[in-house]
Steps between C-alpha positions, in 0.01 A plus 500: 500500500486421873537132442804565274653721768445241767653235271806719446542557871458132581752413234748751638454358854556146366819607327628674814419193711687281249793730504507504880491120504791479254700748714429297814611180326819672381574627848432152651734345243776747584488425872439127476849373434814488713820293491664511837861404522631453858872453559568380857839493668565155648848580641593375842429832678128464419482200734393708798190624325428203273174409681368851455606530136296190426205625703510843335532365150215245551269771638592729210401238246180421683399862501578537130273204417211708621563783258326524163700447184748243365843473657791258481760452772861395461717453800871447473731454797877537476825444691866432427423136415214571264424843352172387343293251700142534366233414762201642305511529119253752351210331674149649532451619854237234573758230435781641722554295812693583815877525493520349848773235505651628177676808627818398685765781521863419431810641330595834353321785315566511118239771462602630160522160332161403656334810368640452156397132464149574620461786260613259225205283605257785520589644162476160337160446652381844385608431144326165492179631652479813292424695813547861602810652664269709725367172651841391625575549870834389637545481880847443658534415872841464659654538836861538386731669261632346181803284572520206261404583140728375229348629178321832557620832644321787660525707184367224278205427724423869531488540120281192461251610760495855367426373150208291620363781714503724195308231314229499764597241759456574872787408743470486878790446741478410876825463684621445856841532666600774259402846372242376261467838335866504412498139379180552314636812323806297391269245353288754315207499740274804558502633857125473513523129419766427766446413864714404795398224740664356801583132548218459754169318491291818530686686222501199258124452549435879473701509179285232347183675612627812324571289197152359511347842509725648235465210259120515541506869414739443207283222359198722512654772285464531114831456330536868430468577873754227586747671271419845647550367855798278420733672745256504796407130544463527882277805476705677763413243771763242587359269766833321555658824616221613724489526876473154652667330203843505655442281795 
C-alpha cells in the first residue's frame, strides 16, 4: 500500500509540474510578441531637434533588442510632401539600423492623413500575419499641430483610433509646442498614454528614455494585463515632462 501511495503522490507531482510548465509556456507566448508602429513627424519645425530625435530613437531600438521576446519595428516619417515615408518596414529588432542620415525635417504637418495611412498599413499587416490586437503598439511623436491634411478630419481620426483601442490596440502620443493632452484627447488618446515634451535635446532624449522603459514594461505583460493597463502606458511617470527635461 505504501508503494502505491508513493506512486500516486509522485504521479500527482509530475502532473503538477507538467501543468506549471504549460502555464509558463503560455505566459511566455503571451508576452513574446509585439508589433511597434512609430509615426514620426518630419515637418520643418523638427529641424532644431533632429539630431536628438535620431539619437533617442536609435538608443530606444538598441535597448529593445536586449529584451526577451519577438518584436517588429515599423518607422514611418511624414511631412507635407510625403505623408507615408517608410524607413523601417515591420523588421525584427535585430535587423533595424540607425536612421541617421534618413531623417531630414521639411514641410508641413498633415498629422491626420499620416495617422490614417499608417493605420492602413498596420491593419493590413495584422490581417496577413494573423496576429493579436493586444500586440499592436502605435507611437506618435510630433512637435506641431495638424495643418495640412487633405483627407482625414479630427472626428474621423478620433473614431478610427477609438475603434482600434476598443479592439485592444495601445496608442501613445508625445507632442511638443502644443497642449498634448488637448490634442491627444481630440485624437482619441488616453491621458495616461499622452506626454508633453519640449523641443530641446534633454526633453527629446528623456522622452525616448521613458518610451524605452514603458515599452519594456508593456512587452513584459501578458495580453490580458496589457488590455487592463491600456490607458496607463507611461505608468504615471513621464520622463519628458520631468525636471531637467525642459532645458
